[in-house]
C-alpha positions in Angstrom: 108.8 82.0 120.2 111.2 84.5 121.7 109.3 86.4 124.6 106.3 88.0 123.8 106.4 91.7 123.2 104.9 93.7 125.7 104.3 97.3 126.4 107.5 98.4 128.4 105.9 101.5 129.9 103.4 104.3 129.6 103.0 106.2 126.4 105.2 109.5 126.4 104.2 112.7 124.6 106.8 113.7 122.3 105.3 116.5 120.2 102.3 118.8 120.0 100.6 120.5 117.0 97.2 122.0 117.7 95.4 119.5 120.0 97.1 116.4 118.8 100.0 115.0 120.5 102.5 112.6 119.1 102.8 109.8 121.5 105.6 107.0 121.9 104.8 103.7 123.4 108.0 101.7 124.3 108.1 97.9 123.4 109.9 95.2 125.3 111.9 94.3 122.2 112.2 95.1 118.8 109.3 93.7 116.7 110.0 91.1 113.9 108.8 91.5 110.3 106.0 89.0 111.1 105.0 90.4 114.4 104.8 93.8 112.9 102.5 92.5 109.8 100.5 90.7 112.5 100.0 93.7 114.6 98.9 95.7 111.5 96.0 93.3 110.7 93.8 93.2 114.1 90.6 91.5 114.2 89.2 94.6 116.1 89.8 98.3 115.0 87.6 101.7 115.0 87.5 104.6 112.7 89.6 106.4 115.7 91.7 103.8 116.5 93.6 101.8 113.6 97.1 100.4 113.4 97.6 102.0 109.9 97.6 105.2 112.3 100.6 103.7 114.2 104.2 104.0 113.0 106.8 101.4 114.5 110.2 102.6 115.5 113.0 100.2 116.6 111.5 99.4 119.8 108.5 101.6 120.2 105.0 102.4 118.6 104.3 106.0 117.5 101.0 107.4 116.9 99.0 110.8 117.2 95.9 111.5 119.1 94.3 114.1 121.2 94.9 113.7 125.0 91.3 112.7 125.6 91.4 109.8 123.6 94.7 108.3 124.6 93.2 105.7 127.1 91.1 104.3 124.3 94.2 104.0 122.1 96.2 102.3 124.7 93.4 99.8 125.2 93.4 99.0 121.6 97.1 98.9 121.3 97.4 96.4 124.1 94.5 94.2 122.4 96.7 94.5 119.0 99.8 93.6 121.0 98.4 90.5 122.7 96.6 89.5 119.3 99.9 89.9 117.4 101.7 87.7 120.0 98.9 85.1 120.0 98.9 84.8 116.3 102.6 84.8 116.0 102.8 82.0 118.8 99.9 80.0 116.9 101.9 80.2 113.5 105.0 79.0 115.3 103.2 76.0 116.7 101.7 75.1 113.4 105.2 75.3 111.7 106.7 72.9 114.4 103.9 70.5 114.0 104.6 70.5 110.4 108.4 69.9 110.8 107.5 67.3 113.2 105.3 65.5 110.6 107.9 65.9 108.0 110.5 64.2 110.1 108.1 61.4 110.9 107.4 60.9 107.2 111.0 61.1 106.5 111.8 58.4 109.1 108.9 56.2 107.7 110.2 56.6 104.2 113.9 55.6 105.4 112.5 52.6 107.4 110.6 51.4 104.3 113.6 51.8 102.0 115.8 49.8 104.6 113.2 47.3 105.1 113.2 46.7 101.4 116.7 46.5 101.0 116.9 44.0 103.7 114.1 41.9 102.4 115.7 41.6 99.1 119.4 41.8 99.8 119.9 38.1 98.9 118.3 38.3 95.3 
């Protein structure tokens, strides 16, 4: 896996409408499509904090909330980031194991073909 995505700094307010700020949270690198999907499907959400309310820009997360709710949002975002990183690492590990097993099977198949050919080459 590439380096795990991390929050690359504190949230920054970019707009205010009524009591609701628009916040931008920088990320350490642009999320992949798979990572974004995993981020959007966390194990833990609340009515207030849900990834469906978070937009992804090139290398940042954007969401709206009141100033008083920002610490709770950031706690959830940090959990969702960690969860997406772990799920992606687990998926990549499973894929690596599948490829290793496929290579082993291919080698065994080739070995058996070679053995059969050697065994019957004088027929």
